[in-house]
All heavy atoms as TSV, in Angstrom:
chain	resi	resn	atom	element	x	y	z
A	1	MET	N	N	-15.036	-34.210	20.145
A	1	MET	CA	C	-14.758	-32.808	19.890
A	1	MET	C	C	-13.794	-32.695	18.698
A	1	MET	O	O	-12.735	-33.333	18.704
A	1	MET	CB	C	-14.116	-32.237	21.137
A	1	MET	CG	C	-14.105	-30.744	21.255
A	1	MET	SD	S	-15.720	-30.124	21.634
A	1	MET	CE	C	-15.423	-28.414	21.445
A	2	PRO	N	N	-14.126	-31.911	17.670
A	2	PRO	CA	C	-13.228	-31.791	16.523
A	2	PRO	C	C	-12.005	-30.943	16.857
A	2	PRO	O	O	-11.990	-30.204	17.829
A	2	PRO	CB	C	-14.095	-31.097	15.465
A	2	PRO	CG	C	-15.125	-30.372	16.232
A	2	PRO	CD	C	-15.377	-31.188	17.463
A	3	LYS	N	N	-10.994	-31.089	16.005
A	3	LYS	CA	C	-9.784	-30.290	16.190
A	3	LYS	C	C	-10.084	-28.823	15.904
A	3	LYS	O	O	-10.943	-28.514	15.069
A	3	LYS	CB	C	-8.706	-30.740	15.216
A	3	LYS	CG	C	-8.157	-32.096	15.472
A	3	LYS	CD	C	-7.005	-32.318	14.522
A	3	LYS	CE	C	-6.839	-33.782	14.212
A	3	LYS	NZ	N	-5.813	-34.000	13.209
A	4	MET	N	N	-9.367	-27.930	16.581
A	4	MET	CA	C	-9.513	-26.499	16.315
A	4	MET	C	C	-8.550	-26.120	15.194
A	4	MET	O	O	-7.427	-26.619	15.143
A	4	MET	CB	C	-9.185	-25.697	17.574
A	4	MET	CG	C	-10.176	-25.929	18.690
A	4	MET	SD	S	-9.719	-25.091	20.190
A	4	MET	CE	C	-9.882	-23.400	19.693
A	5	LYS	N	N	-9.009	-25.252	14.307
A	5	LYS	CA	C	-8.170	-24.844	13.187
A	5	LYS	C	C	-7.336	-23.623	13.560
A	5	LYS	O	O	-7.810	-22.703	14.210
A	5	LYS	CB	C	-9.027	-24.522	11.971
A	5	LYS	CG	C	-9.634	-25.740	11.332
A	5	LYS	CD	C	-10.255	-25.399	10.010
A	5	LYS	CE	C	-10.771	-26.640	9.335
A	5	LYS	NZ	N	-11.387	-26.334	8.039
A	6	THR	N	N	-6.096	-23.624	13.099
A	6	THR	CA	C	-5.208	-22.476	13.262
A	6	THR	C	C	-5.579	-21.422	12.246
A	6	THR	O	O	-5.828	-21.739	11.078
A	6	THR	CB	C	-3.747	-22.917	13.038
A	6	THR	OG1	O	-3.411	-23.880	14.025
A	6	THR	CG2	C	-2.809	-21.742	13.142
A	7	HIS	N	N	-5.634	-20.177	12.654
A	7	HIS	CA	C	-5.897	-19.067	11.734
A	7	HIS	C	C	-4.617	-18.801	10.952
A	7	HIS	O	O	-3.603	-18.378	11.517
A	7	HIS	CB	C	-6.317	-17.830	12.532
A	7	HIS	CG	C	-6.843	-16.730	11.673
A	7	HIS	ND1	N	-6.024	-15.883	10.973
A	7	HIS	CD2	C	-8.111	-16.337	11.412
A	7	HIS	CE1	C	-6.768	-15.007	10.312
A	7	HIS	NE2	N	-8.042	-15.277	10.562
A	8	LYS	N	N	-4.635	-19.097	9.656
A	8	LYS	CA	C	-3.408	-19.069	8.856
A	8	LYS	C	C	-2.845	-17.659	8.704
A	8	LYS	O	O	-1.630	-17.486	8.632
A	8	LYS	CB	C	-3.664	-19.688	7.481
A	8	LYS	CG	C	-3.887	-21.177	7.544
A	8	LYS	CD	C	-2.701	-21.859	8.177
A	8	LYS	CE	C	-2.829	-23.354	8.160
A	8	LYS	NZ	N	-1.655	-23.999	8.741
A	9	GLY	N	N	-3.711	-16.653	8.621
A	9	GLY	CA	C	-3.219	-15.281	8.530
A	9	GLY	C	C	-2.474	-14.874	9.782
A	9	GLY	O	O	-1.433	-14.217	9.719
A	10	ALA	N	N	-2.986	-15.275	10.937
A	10	ALA	CA	C	-2.324	-14.955	12.197
A	10	ALA	C	C	-1.028	-15.741	12.357
A	10	ALA	O	O	-0.043	-15.221	12.873
A	10	ALA	CB	C	-3.259	-15.242	13.366
A	11	SER	N	N	-1.009	-16.985	11.906
A	11	SER	CA	C	0.193	-17.800	12.069
A	11	SER	C	C	1.347	-17.290	11.227
A	11	SER	O	O	2.510	-17.503	11.575
A	11	SER	CB	C	-0.101	-19.263	11.734
A	11	SER	OG	O	-0.362	-19.417	10.365
A	12	LYS	N	N	1.042	-16.611	10.111
A	12	LYS	CA	C	2.101	-16.045	9.279
A	12	LYS	C	C	2.651	-14.748	9.852
A	12	LYS	O	O	3.755	-14.341	9.509
A	12	LYS	CB	C	1.562	-15.784	7.871
A	12	LYS	CG	C	1.250	-17.050	7.108
A	12	LYS	CD	C	0.510	-16.761	5.827
A	12	LYS	CE	C	0.042	-18.071	5.194
A	12	LYS	NZ	N	-0.786	-17.840	4.008
A	13	ARG	N	N	1.891	-14.089	10.719
A	13	ARG	CA	C	2.288	-12.785	11.242
A	13	ARG	C	C	2.779	-12.821	12.677
A	13	ARG	O	O	3.500	-11.924	13.102
A	13	ARG	CB	C	1.102	-11.820	11.154
A	13	ARG	CG	C	0.760	-11.439	9.739
A	13	ARG	CD	C	-0.574	-10.724	9.676
A	13	ARG	NE	N	-0.816	-10.204	8.345
A	13	ARG	CZ	C	-1.318	-10.899	7.336
A	13	ARG	NH1	N	-1.625	-12.178	7.514
A	13	ARG	NH2	N	-1.498	-10.350	6.164
A	14	ILE	N	N	2.390	-13.827	13.436
A	14	ILE	CA	C	2.712	-13.886	14.853
A	14	ILE	C	C	3.548	-15.130	15.115
A	14	ILE	O	O	3.191	-16.231	14.712
A	14	ILE	CB	C	1.428	-13.928	15.707
A	14	ILE	CG1	C	0.595	-12.685	15.465
A	14	ILE	CG2	C	1.766	-14.052	17.179
A	14	ILE	CD1	C	-0.789	-12.728	16.055
A	15	GLY	N	N	4.668	-14.923	15.800
A	15	GLY	CA	C	5.514	-16.036	16.223
A	15	GLY	C	C	5.567	-16.073	17.739
A	15	GLY	O	O	4.910	-15.281	18.414
A	16	PHE	N	N	6.376	-16.980	18.274
A	16	PHE	CA	C	6.485	-17.115	19.720
A	16	PHE	C	C	7.948	-17.238	20.107
A	16	PHE	O	O	8.739	-17.860	19.399
A	16	PHE	CB	C	5.705	-18.342	20.207
A	16	PHE	CG	C	4.222	-18.183	20.082
A	16	PHE	CD1	C	3.559	-18.611	18.943
A	16	PHE	CD2	C	3.490	-17.586	21.086
A	16	PHE	CE1	C	2.195	-18.456	18.815
A	16	PHE	CE2	C	2.124	-17.429	20.975
A	16	PHE	CZ	C	1.474	-17.858	19.834
A	17	THR	N	N	8.293	-16.631	21.227
A	17	THR	CA	C	9.638	-16.759	21.766
A	17	THR	C	C	9.776	-18.128	22.405
A	17	THR	O	O	8.813	-18.899	22.478
A	17	THR	CB	C	9.907	-15.678	22.826
A	17	THR	OG1	O	8.999	-15.865	23.909
A	17	THR	CG2	C	9.763	-14.282	22.259
A	18	GLY	N	N	10.963	-18.423	22.873
A	18	GLY	CA	C	11.188	-19.702	23.530
A	18	GLY	C	C	10.388	-19.865	24.801
A	18	GLY	O	O	10.047	-20.978	25.190
A	19	THR	N	N	10.083	-18.743	25.458
A	19	THR	CA	C	9.293	-18.812	26.690
A	19	THR	C	C	7.798	-18.713	26.436
A	19	THR	O	O	7.018	-18.712	27.378
A	19	THR	CB	C	9.708	-17.690	27.650
A	19	THR	OG1	O	9.571	-16.435	26.986
A	19	THR	CG2	C	11.144	-17.873	28.101
A	20	GLY	N	N	7.388	-18.582	25.147
A	20	GLY	CA	C	5.970	-18.590	24.811
A	20	GLY	C	C	5.333	-17.235	24.638
A	20	GLY	O	O	4.118	-17.150	24.462
A	21	LYS	N	N	6.118	-16.152	24.671
A	21	LYS	CA	C	5.542	-14.827	24.467
A	21	LYS	C	C	5.326	-14.591	22.973
A	21	LYS	O	O	6.193	-14.922	22.161
A	21	LYS	CB	C	6.480	-13.745	25.001
A	21	LYS	CG	C	6.662	-13.776	26.488
A	21	LYS	CD	C	7.651	-12.720	26.901
A	21	LYS	CE	C	7.979	-12.843	28.365
A	21	LYS	NZ	N	9.096	-11.975	28.742
A	22	PRO	N	N	4.176	-14.015	22.591
A	22	PRO	CA	C	3.930	-13.762	21.161
A	22	PRO	C	C	4.728	-12.556	20.669
A	22	PRO	O	O	4.822	-11.539	21.357
A	22	PRO	CB	C	2.427	-13.489	21.102
A	22	PRO	CG	C	2.063	-13.055	22.468
A	22	PRO	CD	C	3.015	-13.714	23.411
A	23	ILE	N	N	5.325	-12.683	19.480
A	23	ILE	CA	C	6.101	-11.595	18.879
A	23	ILE	C	C	5.581	-11.330	17.475
A	23	ILE	O	O	4.976	-12.196	16.842
A	23	ILE	CB	C	7.605	-11.922	18.836
A	23	ILE	CG1	C	7.866	-13.250	18.127
A	23	ILE	CG2	C	8.219	-11.919	20.205
A	23	ILE	CD1	C	9.316	-13.555	17.897
A	24	HIS	N	N	5.813	-10.120	16.988
A	24	HIS	CA	C	5.421	-9.760	15.622
A	24	HIS	C	C	6.470	-8.834	15.035
A	24	HIS	O	O	7.216	-8.183	15.767
A	24	HIS	CB	C	4.043	-9.093	15.610
A	24	HIS	CG	C	4.046	-7.716	16.191
A	24	HIS	ND1	N	4.017	-6.580	15.418
A	24	HIS	CD2	C	4.081	-7.292	17.471
A	24	HIS	CE1	C	4.038	-5.519	16.207
A	24	HIS	NE2	N	4.074	-5.929	17.464
A	25	VAL	N	N	6.530	-8.790	13.717
A	25	VAL	CA	C	7.445	-7.887	13.019
A	25	VAL	C	C	6.804	-6.508	13.007
A	25	VAL	O	O	5.595	-6.379	12.774
A	25	VAL	CB	C	7.717	-8.393	11.584
A	25	VAL	CG1	C	8.568	-7.407	10.816
A	25	VAL	CG2	C	8.387	-9.748	11.625
A	26	MET	N	N	7.602	-5.478	13.251
A	26	MET	CA	C	7.093	-4.116	13.309
A	26	MET	C	C	6.604	-3.669	11.919
A	26	MET	O	O	7.160	-4.078	10.898
A	26	MET	CB	C	8.190	-3.175	13.784
A	26	MET	CG	C	8.853	-3.624	15.054
A	26	MET	SD	S	8.239	-2.916	16.545
A	26	MET	CE	C	8.637	-1.233	16.415
A	27	ALA	N	N	5.602	-2.828	11.914
A	27	ALA	CA	C	5.021	-2.340	10.667
A	27	ALA	C	C	5.832	-1.180	10.088
A	27	ALA	O	O	6.770	-0.698	10.718
A	27	ALA	CB	C	3.589	-1.889	10.920
A	28	TRP	N	N	5.468	-0.716	8.921
A	28	TRP	CA	C	6.032	0.446	8.220
A	28	TRP	C	C	7.447	0.224	7.711
A	28	TRP	O	O	8.140	1.176	7.378
A	28	TRP	CB	C	6.006	1.698	9.110
A	28	TRP	CG	C	4.630	2.095	9.517
A	28	TRP	CD1	C	4.053	1.864	10.719
A	28	TRP	CD2	C	3.650	2.768	8.716
A	28	TRP	NE1	N	2.777	2.364	10.741
A	28	TRP	CE2	C	2.508	2.925	9.515
A	28	TRP	CE3	C	3.637	3.254	7.408
A	28	TRP	CZ2	C	1.358	3.542	9.047
A	28	TRP	CZ3	C	2.500	3.869	6.947
A	28	TRP	CH2	C	1.369	4.009	7.756
A	29	ARG	N	N	7.911	-1.006	7.614
A	29	ARG	CA	C	9.271	-1.267	7.169
A	29	ARG	C	C	9.296	-1.893	5.777
A	29	ARG	O	O	10.336	-2.291	5.302
A	29	ARG	CB	C	9.943	-2.205	8.185
A	29	ARG	CG	C	11.415	-2.444	7.999
A	29	ARG	CD	C	12.198	-1.162	8.172
A	29	ARG	NE	N	13.564	-1.286	7.695
A	29	ARG	CZ	C	14.597	-1.556	8.445
A	29	ARG	NH1	N	14.442	-1.754	9.732
A	29	ARG	NH2	N	15.787	-1.637	7.923
A	30	GLY	N	N	8.138	-1.952	5.116
A	30	GLY	CA	C	8.045	-2.718	3.879
A	30	GLY	C	C	8.679	-2.080	2.667
A	30	GLY	O	O	9.496	-2.692	1.989
A	31	HIS	N	N	8.348	-0.836	2.376
A	31	HIS	CA	C	8.834	-0.201	1.150
A	31	HIS	C	C	8.797	1.306	1.331
A	31	HIS	O	O	8.397	1.798	2.390
A	31	HIS	CB	C	8.011	-0.630	-0.062
A	31	HIS	CG	C	6.540	-0.537	0.139
A	31	HIS	ND1	N	5.812	0.605	-0.056
A	31	HIS	CD2	C	5.645	-1.455	0.583
A	31	HIS	CE1	C	4.540	0.384	0.225
A	31	HIS	NE2	N	4.403	-0.859	0.623
A	32	HIS	N	N	9.238	2.043	0.312
A	32	HIS	CA	C	9.363	3.510	0.338
A	32	HIS	C	C	10.288	3.952	1.463
A	32	HIS	O	O	10.031	4.940	2.155
A	32	HIS	CB	C	7.991	4.190	0.491
A	32	HIS	CG	C	7.038	3.867	-0.600
A	32	HIS	ND1	N	7.285	4.129	-1.916
A	32	HIS	CD2	C	5.827	3.271	-0.551
A	32	HIS	CE1	C	6.262	3.731	-2.649
A	32	HIS	NE2	N	5.369	3.194	-1.842
A	33	LEU	N	N	11.365	3.224	1.656
A	33	LEU	CA	C	12.270	3.525	2.759
A	33	LEU	C	C	13.137	4.750	2.474
A	33	LEU	O	O	13.678	5.344	3.403
A	33	LEU	CB	C	13.160	2.318	3.062
A	33	LEU	CG	C	12.424	1.070	3.528
A	33	LEU	CD1	C	13.390	-0.068	3.719
A	33	LEU	CD2	C	11.653	1.334	4.790
A	34	GLU	N	N	13.281	5.130	1.201
A	34	GLU	CA	C	14.156	6.262	0.881
A	34	GLU	C	C	13.557	7.600	1.320
A	34	GLU	O	O	14.294	8.556	1.533
A	34	GLU	CB	C	14.486	6.301	-0.613
A	34	GLU	CG	C	13.298	6.522	-1.542
A	34	GLU	CD	C	12.582	5.239	-1.923
A	34	GLU	OE1	O	12.984	4.169	-1.439
A	34	GLU	OE2	O	11.624	5.317	-2.703
A	35	ILE	N	N	12.248	7.674	1.502
A	35	ILE	CA	C	11.646	8.939	1.938
A	35	ILE	C	C	11.515	9.017	3.457
A	35	ILE	O	O	11.202	10.065	3.988
A	35	ILE	CB	C	10.258	9.152	1.292
A	35	ILE	CG1	C	9.278	8.074	1.726
A	35	ILE	CG2	C	10.378	9.205	-0.205
A	35	ILE	CD1	C	7.843	8.385	1.354
A	36	LYS	N	N	11.777	7.902	4.145
A	36	LYS	CA	C	11.711	7.898	5.601
A	36	LYS	C	C	13.103	8.197	6.164
A	36	LYS	O	O	14.105	7.783	5.597
A	36	LYS	CB	C	11.230	6.541	6.111
A	36	LYS	CG	C	9.829	6.192	5.672
A	36	LYS	CD	C	9.410	4.830	6.169
A	36	LYS	CE	C	7.991	4.546	5.802
A	36	LYS	NZ	N	7.836	3.562	4.759
A	37	SER	N	N	13.131	8.899	7.282
A	37	SER	CA	C	14.417	9.216	7.900
A	37	SER	C	C	15.035	7.950	8.486
A	37	SER	O	O	14.332	6.991	8.805
A	37	SER	CB	C	14.248	10.267	8.991
A	37	SER	OG	O	13.538	9.726	10.078
A	38	GLN	N	N	16.357	7.978	8.647
A	38	GLN	CA	C	17.047	6.820	9.197
A	38	GLN	C	C	16.617	6.550	10.637
A	38	GLN	O	O	16.523	5.402	11.068
A	38	GLN	CB	C	18.559	7.029	9.136
A	38	GLN	CG	C	19.112	6.998	7.728
A	38	GLN	CD	C	18.783	5.712	7.005
A	38	GLN	OE1	O	19.042	4.629	7.514
A	38	GLN	NE2	N	18.181	5.818	5.832
A	39	ARG	N	N	16.330	7.604	11.356
A	39	ARG	CA	C	15.862	7.448	12.738
A	39	ARG	C	C	14.532	6.698	12.763
A	39	ARG	O	O	14.306	5.823	13.605
A	39	ARG	CB	C	15.714	8.835	13.344
A	39	ARG	CG	C	15.241	8.824	14.762
A	39	ARG	CD	C	15.081	10.237	15.248
A	39	ARG	NE	N	14.486	10.256	16.566
A	39	ARG	CZ	C	13.842	11.280	17.071
A	39	ARG	NH1	N	13.722	12.389	16.386
A	39	ARG	NH2	N	13.336	11.222	18.266
A	40	ARG	N	N	13.662	7.054	11.831
A	40	ARG	CA	C	12.349	6.410	11.756
A	40	ARG	C	C	12.484	4.943	11.338
A	40	ARG	O	O	11.807	4.062	11.887
A	40	ARG	CB	C	11.525	7.186	10.730
A	40	ARG	CG	C	10.073	6.887	10.711
A	40	ARG	CD	C	9.408	7.878	9.782
A	40	ARG	NE	N	8.117	7.411	9.369
A	40	ARG	CZ	C	7.449	7.881	8.324
A	40	ARG	NH1	N	7.958	8.848	7.589
A	40	ARG	NH2	N	6.278	7.411	8.021
A	41	ILE	N	N	13.379	4.662	10.397
A	41	ILE	CA	C	13.578	3.294	9.924
A	41	ILE	C	C	14.139	2.420	11.043
A	41	ILE	O	O	13.740	1.272	11.213
A	41	ILE	CB	C	14.508	3.286	8.691
A	41	ILE	CG1	C	13.792	3.915	7.495
A	41	ILE	CG2	C	14.934	1.877	8.341
A	41	ILE	CD1	C	14.677	4.151	6.305
A	42	ARG	N	N	15.066	2.966	11.825
A	42	ARG	CA	C	15.637	2.203	12.935
A	42	ARG	C	C	14.586	1.839	13.973
A	42	ARG	O	O	14.642	0.798	14.599
A	42	ARG	CB	C	16.762	2.992	13.604
A	42	ARG	CG	C	18.082	2.908	12.886
A	42	ARG	CD	C	19.210	3.395	13.760
A	42	ARG	NE	N	18.999	4.730	14.277
A	42	ARG	CZ	C	19.341	5.864	13.641
A	42	ARG	NH1	N	19.900	5.797	12.432
A	42	ARG	NH2	N	19.130	7.033	14.196
A	43	ARG	N	N	13.614	2.724	14.164
A	43	ARG	CA	C	12.556	2.446	15.132
A	43	ARG	C	C	11.710	1.237	14.736
A	43	ARG	O	O	11.164	0.555	15.597
A	43	ARG	CB	C	11.631	3.659	15.251
A	43	ARG	CG	C	12.155	4.709	16.152
A	43	ARG	CD	C	11.033	5.645	16.533
A	43	ARG	NE	N	11.578	6.951	16.800
A	43	ARG	CZ	C	11.117	8.084	16.289
A	43	ARG	NH1	N	10.092	8.070	15.474
A	43	ARG	NH2	N	11.655	9.228	16.588
A	44	TYR	N	N	11.580	1.008	13.435
A	44	TYR	CA	C	10.745	-0.094	12.947
A	44	TYR	C	C	11.532	-1.390	12.816
A	44	TYR	O	O	10.993	-2.399	12.406
A	44	TYR	CB	C	10.149	0.241	11.590
A	44	TYR	CG	C	9.380	1.536	11.542
A	44	TYR	CD1	C	9.467	2.369	10.446
A	44	TYR	CD2	C	8.570	1.914	12.593
A	44	TYR	CE1	C	8.758	3.546	10.385
A	44	TYR	CE2	C	7.864	3.101	12.554
A	44	TYR	CZ	C	7.962	3.906	11.442
A	44	TYR	OH	O	7.261	5.079	11.396
A	45	ALA	N	N	12.819	-1.381	13.160
A	45	ALA	CA	C	13.654	-2.568	12.967
A	45	ALA	C	C	13.323	-3.631	14.011
A	45	ALA	O	O	12.963	-3.317	15.144
A	45	ALA	CB	C	15.122	-2.189	13.061
A	46	GLY	N	N	13.457	-4.873	13.613
A	46	GLY	CA	C	13.348	-5.979	14.551
A	46	GLY	C	C	11.918	-6.400	14.841
A	46	GLY	O	O	10.987	-6.082	14.112
A	47	LYS	N	N	11.790	-7.112	15.926
A	47	LYS	CA	C	10.507	-7.674	16.325
A	47	LYS	C	C	10.107	-7.113	17.676
A	47	LYS	O	O	10.948	-6.666	18.446
A	47	LYS	CB	C	10.602	-9.187	16.394
A	47	LYS	CG	C	10.880	-9.796	15.049
A	47	LYS	CD	C	11.026	-11.270	15.113
A	47	LYS	CE	C	11.253	-11.785	13.699
A	47	LYS	NZ	N	11.781	-13.116	13.668
A	48	ALA	N	N	8.817	-7.147	17.960
A	48	ALA	CA	C	8.301	-6.618	19.219
A	48	ALA	C	C	7.416	-7.660	19.881
A	48	ALA	O	O	6.720	-8.427	19.204
A	48	ALA	CB	C	7.511	-5.342	18.978
A	49	VAL	N	N	7.439	-7.683	21.190
A	49	VAL	CA	C	6.583	-8.599	21.952
A	49	VAL	C	C	5.203	-7.982	22.077
A	49	VAL	O	O	5.058	-6.797	22.376
A	49	VAL	CB	C	7.181	-8.846	23.356
A	49	VAL	CG1	C	6.281	-9.746	24.172
A	49	VAL	CG2	C	8.562	-9.457	23.233
A	50	LEU	N	N	4.180	-8.772	21.811
A	50	LEU	CA	C	2.808	-8.305	21.949
A	50	LEU	C	C	2.412	-8.299	23.425
A	50	LEU	O	O	2.828	-9.177	24.186
A	50	LEU	CB	C	1.857	-9.212	21.169
A	50	LEU	CG	C	1.924	-9.057	19.654
A	50	LEU	CD1	C	1.340	-10.257	18.977
A	50	LEU	CD2	C	1.197	-7.814	19.225
A	51	GLY	N	N	1.609	-7.333	23.806
A	51	GLY	CA	C	1.225	-7.186	25.206
A	51	GLY	C	C	0.143	-8.156	25.630
A	51	GLY	O	O	-0.398	-8.935	24.842
A	52	ARG	N	N	-0.181	-8.092	26.908
A	52	ARG	CA	C	-1.197	-8.974	27.480
A	52	ARG	C	C	-2.594	-8.647	26.988
A	52	ARG	O	O	-3.511	-9.461	27.135
A	52	ARG	CB	C	-1.169	-8.850	29.003
A	52	ARG	CG	C	0.110	-9.312	29.654
A	52	ARG	CD	C	0.255	-10.791	29.675
A	52	ARG	NE	N	-0.832	-11.443	30.384
A	52	ARG	CZ	C	-1.036	-12.751	30.390
A	52	ARG	NH1	N	-0.226	-13.546	29.738
A	52	ARG	NH2	N	-2.041	-13.262	31.042
A	53	THR	N	N	-2.781	-7.481	26.402
A	53	THR	CA	C	-4.096	-7.071	25.922
A	53	THR	C	C	-4.643	-8.049	24.880
A	53	THR	O	O	-5.835	-8.348	24.859
A	53	THR	CB	C	-4.012	-5.675	25.284
A	53	THR	OG1	O	-3.327	-4.815	26.170
A	53	THR	CG2	C	-5.375	-5.129	24.975
A	54	HIS	N	N	-3.768	-8.561	24.030
A	54	HIS	CA	C	-4.188	-9.418	22.927
A	54	HIS	C	C	-4.034	-10.904	23.237
A	54	HIS	O	O	-4.196	-11.736	22.347
A	54	HIS	CB	C	-3.371	-9.088	21.681
A	54	HIS	CG	C	-3.439	-7.652	21.289
A	54	HIS	ND1	N	-4.568	-7.074	20.751
A	54	HIS	CD2	C	-2.532	-6.666	21.388
A	54	HIS	CE1	C	-4.344	-5.800	20.512
A	54	HIS	NE2	N	-3.107	-5.520	20.904
A	55	HIS	N	N	-3.735	-11.251	24.473
A	55	HIS	CA	C	-3.429	-12.635	24.810
A	55	HIS	C	C	-4.598	-13.576	24.528
A	55	HIS	O	O	-4.417	-14.651	23.959
A	55	HIS	CB	C	-3.019	-12.731	26.278
A	55	HIS	CG	C	-2.516	-14.082	26.652
A	55	HIS	ND1	N	-3.330	-15.058	27.153
A	55	HIS	CD2	C	-1.281	-14.626	26.576
A	55	HIS	CE1	C	-2.629	-16.149	27.365
A	55	HIS	NE2	N	-1.374	-15.905	27.038
A	56	ASN	N	N	-5.803	-13.180	24.909
A	56	ASN	CA	C	-6.979	-14.056	24.685
A	56	ASN	C	C	-7.261	-14.233	23.202
A	56	ASN	O	O	-7.592	-15.329	22.747
A	56	ASN	CB	C	-8.207	-13.471	25.374
A	56	ASN	CG	C	-8.115	-13.566	26.873
A	56	ASN	OD1	O	-7.390	-14.410	27.387
A	56	ASN	ND2	N	-8.821	-12.701	27.568
A	57	GLN	N	N	-7.128	-13.161	22.444
A	57	GLN	CA	C	-7.388	-13.234	21.008
A	57	GLN	C	C	-6.352	-14.113	20.306
A	57	GLN	O	O	-6.697	-14.927	19.448
A	57	GLN	CB	C	-7.374	-11.829	20.414
A	57	GLN	CG	C	-7.774	-11.782	18.966
A	57	GLN	CD	C	-7.804	-10.368	18.427
A	57	GLN	OE1	O	-7.225	-9.466	19.028
A	57	GLN	NE2	N	-8.467	-10.178	17.325
A	58	ILE	N	N	-5.097	-13.982	20.691
A	58	ILE	CA	C	-4.044	-14.789	20.069
A	58	ILE	C	C	-4.221	-16.263	20.395
A	58	ILE	O	O	-4.058	-17.128	19.535
A	58	ILE	CB	C	-2.656	-14.287	20.512
A	58	ILE	CG1	C	-2.388	-12.918	19.899
A	58	ILE	CG2	C	-1.560	-15.250	20.101
A	58	ILE	CD1	C	-1.189	-12.216	20.461
A	59	SER	N	N	-4.585	-16.559	21.631
A	59	SER	CA	C	-4.768	-17.966	22.004
A	59	SER	C	C	-5.964	-18.584	21.284
A	59	SER	O	O	-5.995	-19.792	21.058
A	59	SER	CB	C	-4.929	-18.098	23.512
A	59	SER	OG	O	-6.061	-17.392	23.948
A	60	ARG	N	N	-6.938	-17.772	20.921
A	60	ARG	CA	C	-8.081	-18.288	20.155
A	60	ARG	C	C	-7.696	-18.516	18.696
A	60	ARG	O	O	-8.083	-19.506	18.083
A	60	ARG	CB	C	-9.239	-17.298	20.247
A	60	ARG	CG	C	-10.511	-17.771	19.586
A	60	ARG	CD	C	-11.681	-16.886	19.926
A	60	ARG	NE	N	-11.391	-15.468	19.893
A	60	ARG	CZ	C	-11.376	-14.726	18.786
A	60	ARG	NH1	N	-11.634	-15.281	17.616
A	60	ARG	NH2	N	-11.122	-13.441	18.843
A	61	LEU	N	N	-6.910	-17.598	18.113
A	61	LEU	CA	C	-6.522	-17.716	16.717
A	61	LEU	C	C	-5.454	-18.799	16.509
A	61	LEU	O	O	-5.422	-19.448	15.475
A	61	LEU	CB	C	-5.984	-16.375	16.200
A	61	LEU	CG	C	-6.985	-15.240	16.092
A	61	LEU	CD1	C	-6.266	-13.946	15.762
A	61	LEU	CD2	C	-8.038	-15.536	15.059
A	62	LEU	N	N	-4.572	-18.941	17.494
A	62	LEU	CA	C	-3.472	-19.916	17.391
A	62	LEU	C	C	-3.568	-20.905	18.561
A	62	LEU	O	O	-2.806	-20.813	19.512
A	62	LEU	CB	C	-2.129	-19.180	17.419
A	62	LEU	CG	C	-1.944	-18.096	16.363
A	62	LEU	CD1	C	-0.668	-17.332	16.597
A	62	LEU	CD2	C	-1.962	-18.694	14.980
A	63	PRO	N	N	-4.483	-21.849	18.494
A	63	PRO	CA	C	-4.703	-22.742	19.634
A	63	PRO	C	C	-3.528	-23.677	19.907
A	63	PRO	O	O	-3.375	-24.159	21.017
A	63	PRO	CB	C	-5.949	-23.521	19.237
A	63	PRO	CG	C	-6.011	-23.454	17.774
A	63	PRO	CD	C	-5.417	-22.132	17.401
A	64	TYR	N	N	-2.690	-23.915	18.912
A	64	TYR	CA	C	-1.562	-24.833	19.098
A	64	TYR	C	C	-0.223	-24.100	19.066
A	64	TYR	O	O	0.804	-24.673	18.747
A	64	TYR	CB	C	-1.596	-25.923	18.026
A	64	TYR	CG	C	-2.907	-26.657	18.010
A	64	TYR	CD1	C	-3.837	-26.448	16.996
A	64	TYR	CD2	C	-3.233	-27.517	19.054
A	64	TYR	CE1	C	-5.059	-27.114	17.020
A	64	TYR	CE2	C	-4.436	-28.175	19.082
A	64	TYR	CZ	C	-5.344	-27.970	18.056
A	64	TYR	OH	O	-6.547	-28.610	18.098
A	65	GLY	N	N	-0.237	-22.832	19.374
A	65	GLY	CA	C	0.993	-22.064	19.454
A	65	GLY	C	C	1.601	-21.703	18.123
A	65	GLY	O	O	2.799	-21.522	18.000
A	66	GLY	N	N	0.781	-21.534	17.100
A	66	GLY	CA	C	1.301	-21.123	15.805
A	66	GLY	C	C	1.536	-22.315	14.948
A	66	GLY	O	O	1.909	-22.397	13.892
């Protein structure tokens, strides 16, 4: 059986916590921040844990945990 390849686009966008939960950086924080309110910018700060809905897809794209 050949090795499974890691999806490089997914590996750059999805990380894992110490307990193995997938995390991603929140969207809409890239640029044009001066026209967004501070409340809106704070909402996009940090990282978020991905839900169980995408668990099968993530495990297929990242077979070795990223």
